[in-house]
C-alpha positions as CSV (number, residue, x, y, z in Angstrom):
1,V,7.0,11.0,15.5
2,L,3.9,9.1,16.7
3,G,2.8,6.6,14.1
4,F,-0.8,5.5,13.7
5,V,-1.5,2.9,11.1
6,A,-4.5,0.8,10.1
7,A,-5.4,-1.9,7.7
8,G,-8.5,-3.9,6.9
9,V,-10.2,-6.3,4.5
10,L,-13.6,-5.7,3.0
11,E,-16.1,-8.3,1.8
12,R,-19.4,-8.0,0.0
13,D,-22.6,-9.3,1.5
14,E,-25.3,-11.2,-0.4
15,L,-26.6,-7.9,-1.8
16,G,-23.2,-6.7,-3.0
17,R,-22.8,-4.1,-0.2
18,F,-19.4,-3.6,1.4
19,R,-18.6,-4.5,5.0
20,L,-15.5,-5.2,7.1
21,M,-14.7,-8.8,7.2
22,P,-15.0,-10.0,10.8
23,G,-11.6,-10.0,12.6
24,M,-10.0,-8.2,9.6
25,L,-9.4,-4.7,11.0
26,A,-6.1,-3.9,12.7
27,T,-4.7,-0.7,14.1
28,E,-1.4,0.1,15.7
29,R,0.3,3.1,17.3
30,F,4.0,3.5,18.1
31,G,6.7,6.0,18.5
32,V,9.6,6.8,16.2
33,A,12.7,8.5,17.6
34,P,16.5,8.2,17.4
35,L,17.2,6.0,20.4
36,R,20.9,6.9,20.5
37,S,20.6,10.7,20.2
38,G,22.1,11.3,23.7
39,S,19.3,13.8,24.4
40,T,17.9,13.6,27.9
41,T,14.6,15.0,26.7
42,V,14.3,12.4,23.8
43,N,15.3,9.5,26.1
44,H,12.7,10.7,28.7
45,L,10.0,10.9,26.0
46,C,10.8,7.4,24.7
47,S,10.7,6.0,28.3
48,R,7.2,7.6,28.8
49,L,6.0,6.1,25.5
50,R,7.2,2.6,26.5
51,D,5.5,3.1,29.9
52,G,2.3,3.7,27.9
53,G,2.7,0.4,26.2
54,L,4.0,1.8,22.9
55,H,7.0,0.3,21.0
56,V,9.6,2.9,19.9
57,F,11.4,2.3,16.5
58,D,14.7,4.0,15.7
59,P,14.5,5.5,12.1
60,L,18.3,5.2,12.1
61,E,18.4,1.6,12.9
62,S,20.2,0.8,9.7
63,Q,23.1,3.0,10.9
64,T,23.6,1.5,14.3
65,D,27.1,0.2,13.2
66,D,28.1,3.6,11.8
67,E,28.4,6.0,14.7
68,E,29.7,8.8,12.5
69,G,26.8,8.4,10.0
70,Y,24.3,8.2,12.8
71,R,25.5,11.5,14.3
72,A,25.6,13.2,10.9
73,T,22.0,12.2,10.2
74,L,20.9,13.6,13.6
75,D,22.0,17.1,12.3
76,D,20.0,16.7,9.1
77,F,16.4,17.3,10.2
78,G,14.9,16.8,6.7
79,Q,16.6,13.4,6.3
80,L,15.7,12.4,9.8
81,M,12.0,13.1,9.2
82,S,12.1,11.3,5.8
83,L,13.5,8.2,7.5
84,A,10.8,8.5,10.3
85,Y,8.0,8.5,7.7
86,Q,9.6,5.5,5.9
87,T,9.6,3.7,9.2
88,V,5.9,4.4,9.7
89,R,5.2,3.2,6.1
90,R,7.1,-0.1,6.8
91,Q,5.0,-0.7,9.9
92,R,1.8,-0.1,7.9
93,E,3.1,-2.6,5.2
94,R,3.9,-5.1,7.9
95,L,0.3,-4.7,9.3
96,E,-1.1,-5.2,5.8
97,A,1.0,-8.3,5.3
98,R,-0.2,-9.8,8.5
99,L,-3.9,-9.4,7.5
100,L,-3.2,-10.8,4.1
101,N,-1.6,-13.9,5.7
102,D,-4.6,-14.2,7.9
103,W,-6.9,-14.1,4.9
104,L,-4.8,-16.7,3.0
105,A,-4.7,-19.0,6.1
106,S,-8.5,-19.4,6.1
107,P,-9.7,-20.8,2.7
108,R,-12.3,-18.3,1.4
109,P,-14.3,-18.2,-1.9
110,G,-13.5,-15.5,-4.4
111,S,-10.4,-13.3,-4.8
112,L,-8.9,-10.4,-2.9
113,I,-7.8,-7.1,-4.5
114,V,-4.7,-5.8,-2.8
115,D,-4.0,-2.1,-2.8
116,G,-0.5,-2.0,-4.2
117,S,2.1,-4.4,-5.4
118,L,2.0,-8.1,-4.3
119,R,4.8,-8.7,-1.8
120,S,4.4,-12.4,-1.3
121,E,3.3,-15.5,-3.1
122,A,-0.5,-15.1,-2.7
123,P,-2.9,-17.2,-4.7
124,N,-6.3,-15.7,-5.5
125,T,-5.0,-12.2,-5.0
126,V,-4.7,-9.3,-7.5
127,G,-2.5,-6.3,-6.8
128,V,-3.4,-2.9,-8.2
129,V,-0.5,-0.3,-8.2
130,K,-1.9,3.2,-8.6
131,S,1.3,5.1,-8.9
132,F,3.3,5.2,-12.1
133,T,6.8,5.4,-10.5
134,R,8.4,2.5,-12.4
135,Q,8.0,1.8,-16.1
136,Y,8.6,-1.9,-17.1
137,V,8.3,-1.5,-20.9
138,S,10.3,0.6,-23.4
139,G,10.5,1.2,-27.2
140,P,7.5,0.2,-29.2
141,E,5.8,-1.4,-26.2
142,A,6.1,2.0,-24.3
143,T,4.6,3.8,-27.3
144,A,1.7,1.3,-27.3
145,L,1.3,1.7,-23.5
146,F,0.8,5.4,-23.6
147,G,-1.6,5.1,-26.5
148,L,-3.9,2.8,-24.6
149,A,-7.6,3.9,-24.7
150,M,-10.0,3.6,-21.8
151,G,-10.6,-0.1,-21.0
152,E,-7.6,-1.3,-23.0
153,R,-4.6,-3.2,-21.4
154,S,-1.1,-3.9,-22.4
155,A,0.2,-7.4,-23.1
156,A,1.0,-9.3,-19.9
157,F,4.6,-9.7,-18.8
158,E,6.6,-11.2,-15.9
159,V,7.9,-9.0,-13.0
160,H,10.5,-10.2,-10.5
161,P,9.7,-8.3,-7.4
162,S,12.5,-6.7,-5.3
163,H,11.0,-7.6,-2.0
164,G,13.4,-10.5,-1.2
165,R,11.2,-12.9,-3.0
166,H,12.2,-14.7,-6.2
167,D,8.8,-15.8,-7.4
168,P,7.7,-13.7,-10.4
169,V,4.2,-12.3,-10.8
170,I,2.2,-11.7,-14.0
171,A,1.6,-8.0,-14.6
172,W,0.1,-5.7,-17.2
173,Y,-0.9,-2.1,-17.5
174,Q,-4.5,-1.0,-17.8
175,R,-6.3,2.2,-18.6
176,L,-9.3,2.8,-16.4
177,W,-10.5,6.2,-17.8
178,S,-10.1,8.2,-21.0
179,P,-6.8,10.0,-21.3
180,D,-8.0,12.6,-23.8
181,G,-6.4,15.9,-23.1
182,K,-4.5,14.5,-20.1
183,D,-1.0,13.3,-19.2
184,P,-0.3,10.1,-21.1
185,R,0.0,8.3,-17.7
186,H,-3.5,9.4,-16.8
187,A,-5.6,6.5,-15.3
188,L,-3.0,3.9,-15.9
189,V,-2.6,1.2,-13.3
190,R,-0.3,-1.8,-13.1
191,V,-2.1,-5.0,-12.2
192,E,-0.3,-8.0,-10.7
193,T,-1.4,-11.6,-10.0
194,S,0.4,-14.7,-9.0
195,A,2.2,-16.6,-11.7
196,A,1.8,-19.9,-9.8
197,A,-1.9,-19.6,-9.0
198,P,-3.6,-16.7,-10.9
199,A,-7.0,-15.6,-9.7
200,G,-8.4,-15.8,-13.2
201,T,-7.4,-15.2,-16.8
202,V,-5.9,-11.8,-17.6
203,D,-9.0,-10.7,-19.5
204,E,-11.3,-11.8,-16.7
205,I,-9.4,-9.8,-14.1
206,A,-9.2,-6.8,-16.4
207,S,-12.9,-6.9,-16.8
208,W,-13.5,-7.2,-13.0
209,L,-11.4,-4.1,-12.4
210,M,-13.3,-2.0,-14.9
211,D,-16.5,-2.9,-13.0
212,E,-14.9,-1.8,-9.7
213,R,-14.6,1.8,-10.9
214,A,-18.2,2.6,-10.1
215,P,-19.3,4.5,-8.2
216,R,-16.5,6.9,-8.9
217,A,-14.4,8.3,-6.0
218,A,-14.9,11.8,-7.4
219,N,-14.0,13.6,-4.2
220,D,-10.5,12.2,-4.2
221,A,-7.8,13.7,-6.4
222,R,-6.5,10.1,-7.1
223,W,-9.9,9.0,-8.5
224,P,-8.6,8.1,-12.0
225,T,-6.6,5.2,-10.5
226,L,-8.6,4.6,-7.3
227,L,-11.0,1.7,-7.3
228,Y,-14.1,2.5,-5.3
229,P,-13.8,-0.4,-2.8
230,I,-10.3,0.8,-1.9
231,H,-11.6,4.4,-1.5
232,Y,-14.4,3.1,0.7
233,L,-12.0,1.1,2.9
234,E,-9.7,4.1,3.2
235,N,-12.6,6.1,4.6
236,V,-13.4,3.4,7.1
237,L,-9.8,3.3,8.2
238,K,-9.6,7.1,8.5
239,Q,-12.6,7.1,10.7
240,Q,-10.9,4.5,12.9
241,L,-7.7,6.6,13.1
242,N,-9.7,9.7,13.8
243,A,-11.3,7.9,16.8
244,D,-7.9,6.7,18.0
245,T,-6.4,10.2,17.8
246,R,-9.4,12.3,19.0
247,G,-8.1,15.0,21.3
248,W,-4.6,15.0,19.8
249,P,-3.3,18.4,18.6
250,G,-3.1,18.8,14.8
Protein backbone atom coordinates (compact mmCIF):
# COMPACT_ATOMS: atom_id res chain seq x y z
CA VAL A 1 0.00 0.00 0.00
CA LEU A 2 1.21 3.51 -0.82
CA GLY A 3 0.07 5.99 1.81
CA PHE A 4 -0.54 9.66 0.99
CA VAL A 5 -1.60 11.79 3.96
CA ALA A 6 -2.08 15.51 4.45
CA ALA A 7 -3.00 17.90 7.25
CA GLY A 8 -3.40 21.64 7.54
CA VAL A 9 -4.59 24.55 9.66
CA LEU A 10 -6.98 27.21 8.37
CA GLU A 11 -7.26 30.76 9.62
CA ARG A 12 -9.62 33.61 8.83
CA ASP A 13 -8.45 36.87 7.35
CA GLU A 14 -9.75 40.27 8.44
CA LEU A 15 -12.82 39.80 6.21
CA GLY A 16 -13.63 36.38 7.66
CA ARG A 17 -12.45 34.45 4.59
CA PHE A 18 -10.61 31.15 4.99
CA ARG A 19 -6.97 30.71 4.06
CA LEU A 20 -4.22 28.26 4.92
CA MET A 21 -2.10 29.46 7.81
CA PRO A 22 1.46 30.03 6.54
CA GLY A 23 3.67 27.03 7.25
CA MET A 24 0.71 24.94 8.36
CA LEU A 25 0.27 22.55 5.42
CA ALA A 26 2.03 19.19 5.54
CA THR A 27 1.91 16.17 3.24
CA GLU A 28 3.65 12.84 3.45
CA ARG A 29 3.94 9.73 1.31
CA PHE A 30 5.23 6.32 2.39
CA GLY A 31 4.96 2.62 1.75
CA VAL A 32 3.22 -0.04 3.85
CA ALA A 33 4.30 -3.65 3.38
CA PRO A 34 5.14 -6.74 5.45
CA LEU A 35 8.91 -6.46 5.77
CA ARG A 36 9.40 -10.08 6.85
CA SER A 37 7.21 -11.76 4.25
CA GLY A 38 10.12 -13.65 2.71
CA SER A 39 8.88 -12.63 -0.74
CA THR A 40 11.64 -11.59 -3.14
CA THR A 41 9.16 -9.42 -5.04
CA VAL A 42 7.96 -7.59 -1.91
CA ASN A 43 11.52 -7.10 -0.67
CA HIS A 44 12.56 -5.69 -4.07
CA LEU A 45 9.59 -3.31 -4.09
CA CYS A 46 10.41 -2.08 -0.57
CA SER A 47 14.02 -1.52 -1.62
CA ARG A 48 12.88 0.56 -4.62
CA LEU A 49 10.58 2.62 -2.41
CA ARG A 50 13.44 3.36 -0.01
CA ASP A 51 15.68 4.28 -2.94
CA GLY A 52 12.99 6.81 -3.87
CA GLY A 53 13.22 8.37 -0.41
CA LEU A 54 10.09 6.77 1.06
CA HIS A 55 9.91 5.17 4.48
CA VAL A 56 8.26 1.75 4.56
CA PHE A 57 6.14 0.78 7.58
CA ASP A 58 5.34 -2.81 8.48
CA PRO A 59 1.59 -3.21 9.25
CA LEU A 60 2.50 -6.29 11.30
CA GLU A 61 5.05 -4.49 13.45
CA SER A 62 3.13 -5.38 16.62
CA GLN A 63 3.68 -9.08 15.80
CA THR A 64 7.43 -8.96 15.28
CA ASP A 65 7.94 -11.15 18.37
CA ASP A 66 5.29 -13.65 17.28
CA GLU A 67 6.61 -15.44 14.22
CA GLU A 68 3.67 -17.84 14.02
CA GLY A 69 1.13 -15.02 14.28
CA TYR A 70 3.07 -12.96 11.71
CA ARG A 71 2.96 -15.81 9.19
CA ALA A 72 -0.71 -16.52 9.87
CA THR A 73 -1.67 -12.90 9.19
CA LEU A 74 0.23 -12.97 5.89
CA ASP A 75 -2.26 -15.61 4.72
CA ASP A 76 -5.27 -13.47 5.70
CA PHE A 77 -5.45 -10.81 3.00
CA GLY A 78 -8.46 -9.01 4.49
CA GLN A 79 -6.80 -8.63 7.88
CA LEU A 80 -3.51 -7.60 6.28
CA MET A 81 -5.24 -4.82 4.31
CA SER A 82 -7.14 -3.68 7.40
CA LEU A 83 -3.86 -3.40 9.33
CA ALA A 84 -2.30 -1.52 6.40
CA TYR A 85 -5.09 1.09 6.41
CA GLN A 86 -4.78 1.40 10.20
CA THR A 87 -1.08 2.11 9.67
CA VAL A 88 -1.91 4.86 7.18
CA ARG A 89 -4.42 6.37 9.62
CA ARG A 90 -1.84 6.40 12.42
CA GLN A 91 0.59 8.28 10.20
CA ARG A 92 -2.09 10.83 9.36
CA GLU A 93 -2.85 11.27 13.06
CA ARG A 94 0.87 11.73 13.75
CA LEU A 95 1.03 14.42 11.06
CA GLU A 96 -2.02 16.17 12.54
CA ALA A 97 -0.47 16.02 16.03
CA ARG A 98 2.74 17.59 14.70
CA LEU A 99 0.86 20.53 13.20
CA LEU A 100 -1.17 20.97 16.38
CA ASN A 101 2.03 21.10 18.44
CA ASP A 102 3.46 23.67 16.01
CA TRP A 103 0.31 25.78 16.43
CA LEU A 104 0.48 25.52 20.22
CA ALA A 105 4.20 26.39 20.26
CA SER A 106 3.53 29.82 18.74
CA PRO A 107 1.12 31.86 20.88
CA ARG A 108 -1.79 32.87 18.67
CA PRO A 109 -5.02 34.73 19.35
CA GLY A 110 -8.31 32.87 19.26
CA SER A 111 -9.04 29.16 19.41
CA LEU A 112 -8.52 26.19 17.14
CA ILE A 113 -11.22 23.68 16.17
CA VAL A 114 -9.71 20.21 15.84
CA ASP A 115 -11.38 17.63 13.59
CA GLY A 116 -11.82 14.71 15.98
CA SER A 117 -11.07 13.92 19.58
CA LEU A 118 -8.41 15.87 21.51
CA ARG A 119 -5.37 13.61 21.84
CA SER A 120 -3.21 15.86 24.01
CA GLU A 121 -3.43 18.59 26.62
CA ALA A 122 -4.14 21.48 24.30
CA PRO A 123 -5.32 24.84 25.68
CA ASN A 124 -7.52 26.96 23.44
CA THR A 125 -8.53 23.98 21.32
CA VAL A 126 -11.94 22.40 20.78
CA GLY A 127 -12.34 18.89 19.41
CA VAL A 128 -15.40 17.99 17.35
CA VAL A 129 -16.09 14.25 16.97
CA LYS A 130 -18.40 13.60 14.02
CA SER A 131 -18.89 9.84 14.40
CA PHE A 132 -21.17 8.35 17.03
CA THR A 133 -19.11 5.23 17.72
CA ARG A 134 -19.03 5.53 21.49
CA GLN A 135 -21.83 6.51 23.85
CA TYR A 136 -20.74 8.02 27.16
CA VAL A 137 -24.15 8.34 28.79
CA SER A 138 -26.86 5.83 29.68
CA GLY A 139 -30.26 5.59 31.36
CA PRO A 140 -32.21 8.85 31.67
CA GLU A 141 -29.23 10.82 30.34
CA ALA A 142 -29.27 8.73 27.16
CA THR A 143 -33.02 9.30 26.80
CA ALA A 144 -32.43 13.04 27.10
CA LEU A 145 -29.51 12.84 24.65
CA PHE A 146 -31.53 11.27 21.86
CA GLY A 147 -34.34 13.72 22.50
CA LEU A 148 -32.16 16.79 21.92
CA ALA A 149 -33.60 19.29 19.43
CA MET A 150 -31.53 21.29 16.95
CA GLY A 151 -29.22 23.68 18.78
CA GLU A 152 -29.56 21.91 22.13
CA ARG A 153 -26.72 20.24 24.02
CA SER A 154 -26.36 17.73 26.80
CA ALA A 155 -24.90 18.51 30.20
CA ALA A 156 -21.10 18.58 30.20
CA PHE A 157 -19.16 15.65 31.64
CA GLU A 158 -15.55 14.52 32.05
CA VAL A 159 -13.94 12.07 29.64
CA HIS A 160 -10.68 10.30 30.36
CA PRO A 161 -9.14 9.68 26.91
CA SER A 162 -7.60 6.32 26.06
CA HIS A 163 -4.61 7.79 24.20
CA GLY A 164 -2.03 7.19 26.93
CA ARG A 165 -2.87 10.52 28.58
CA HIS A 166 -4.44 10.81 32.03
CA ASP A 167 -5.69 14.39 31.80
CA PRO A 168 -9.48 14.46 31.38
CA VAL A 169 -11.33 16.66 28.93
CA ILE A 170 -14.70 18.34 29.30
CA ALA A 171 -17.20 16.97 26.78
CA TRP A 172 -20.82 17.27 25.78
CA TYR A 173 -23.12 16.21 22.95
CA GLN A 174 -24.70 18.78 20.66
CA ARG A 175 -27.38 18.57 17.98
CA LEU A 176 -26.44 20.62 14.90
CA TRP A 177 -29.54 20.04 12.76
CA SER A 178 -33.12 18.89 13.25
CA PRO A 179 -33.52 15.12 13.78
CA ASP A 180 -37.19 15.05 12.71
CA GLY A 181 -37.86 11.85 10.78
CA LYS A 182 -34.22 10.75 11.14
CA ASP A 183 -32.15 8.32 13.14
CA PRO A 184 -31.96 9.61 16.75
CA ARG A 185 -28.20 10.01 16.32
CA HIS A 186 -28.69 12.34 13.35
CA ALA A 187 -26.53 15.51 13.50
CA LEU A 188 -25.17 14.66 16.96
CA VAL A 189 -21.53 15.57 17.59
CA ARG A 190 -19.39 15.17 20.69
CA VAL A 191 -17.49 18.30 21.61
CA GLU A 192 -14.34 18.24 23.75
CA THR A 193 -12.26 20.99 25.33
CA SER A 194 -9.41 21.04 27.81
CA ALA A 195 -10.40 20.75 31.44
CA ALA A 196 -7.27 22.67 32.49
CA ALA A 197 -7.58 25.61 30.10
CA PRO A 198 -10.92 25.70 28.28
CA ALA A 199 -11.25 27.85 25.18
CA GLY A 200 -14.40 29.43 26.61
CA THR A 201 -17.53 28.53 28.53
CA VAL A 202 -19.51 25.55 27.33
CA ASP A 203 -22.36 27.76 26.15
CA GLU A 204 -19.95 30.06 24.28
CA ILE A 205 -18.34 27.18 22.44
CA ALA A 206 -21.70 25.58 21.66
CA SER A 207 -22.84 28.87 20.15
CA TRP A 208 -19.67 29.18 18.03
CA LEU A 209 -20.20 25.72 16.59
CA MET A 210 -23.77 26.48 15.55
CA ASP A 211 -22.43 29.50 13.63
CA GLU A 212 -19.87 27.30 11.85
CA ARG A 213 -22.58 25.20 10.17
CA ALA A 214 -23.07 27.80 7.42
CA PRO A 215 -22.61 27.60 4.57
CA ARG A 216 -23.79 24.00 4.61
CA ALA A 217 -21.59 21.30 3.07
CA ALA A 218 -24.62 19.95 1.21
CA ASN A 219 -22.62 18.02 -1.38
CA ASP A 220 -21.07 15.81 1.31
CA ALA A 221 -23.04 12.89 2.75
CA ARG A 222 -21.64 13.74 6.21
CA TRP A 223 -23.03 17.28 6.12
CA PRO A 224 -25.22 16.92 9.27
CA THR A 225 -22.07 16.69 11.44
CA LEU A 226 -19.55 18.38 9.14
CA LEU A 227 -18.70 21.97 10.03
CA TYR A 228 -18.11 24.00 6.90
CA PRO A 229 -14.51 25.08 7.71
CA ILE A 230 -13.54 21.40 8.08
CA HIS A 231 -15.27 20.62 4.78
CA TYR A 232 -13.39 23.51 3.14
CA LEU A 233 -10.02 22.33 4.49
CA GLU A 234 -10.69 18.75 3.39
CA ASN A 235 -11.21 20.00 -0.16
CA VAL A 236 -7.94 21.95 -0.01
CA LEU A 237 -6.09 18.84 1.20
CA LYS A 238 -7.72 16.65 -1.47
CA GLN A 239 -6.51 19.06 -4.16
CA GLN A 240 -3.01 18.82 -2.71
CA LEU A 241 -3.14 15.00 -2.69
CA ASN A 242 -4.52 14.95 -6.23
CA ALA A 243 -1.55 17.06 -7.34
CA ASP A 244 0.87 14.69 -5.55
CA THR A 245 -0.68 11.59 -7.14
CA ARG A 246 -1.35 12.93 -10.65
CA GLY A 247 -0.50 10.21 -13.16
CA TRP A 248 -0.91 7.37 -10.65
CA PRO A 249 -3.34 4.61 -11.68
CA GLY A 250 -6.70 4.55 -9.91
